[in-house]
C-alpha positions, 0 to 999 in steps of 0.5 A: 549489471549482474542479476541474482535476485528479484530486487536486482530485476526491479532495480534494472526495470525501475532504475533505482535501488528498492527495498521492502523493509522488514520493519515496514511489513506491518499488520494494523487493525481497521475499524468501522470508522475511517482511519489512516493506513499509510502516511504520505511517502515520496519514496514509496514506489508501490505497496500491497494491502492484504485484508486478513480479516472477515470484514470487507475493506474500503480504501481511498487516497486522502485528498481534500476534495474526497469524502472519507472512505465508505461502501459508497466511495472507495476501492473494495478489498474483499475479506479473508485474503482480498488484496490491493496492489498499487505501483507507480508505473500504473498508478502514478503519484497515487502510490505516494499519497496518504491512504485511508480505510474503513471496514464493514466489521473490525478487520486486520490489514497486512501492509507491504510497502516497496520503497526507494532504498536510500542506502544503496546506489544504482 
């Protein structure tokens, strides 16, 4: 395999063609009430969340047995550039489930997903 890009290296390491779709890079508002930030997606192999705002963010995968995210339950993502990186090698199926978040003050979240590219073959 000829390697000419980071995408080629990731494909060689993970064994499937990957993409970070430009239309998939989004910013979303997160408020003081818990809300959805990522839908369940079996093709997602990783994602990066970057907190662009001034409020602290708490993120958590959505499961029936877990309470919604709060300052007492969730992964803390600091304000003004704090981030959370999740990938299937380290985090298993957690990367593909639905995720929720809540903030201490209204904030903006940048979401960069990495997905299996259904249009390419390895």
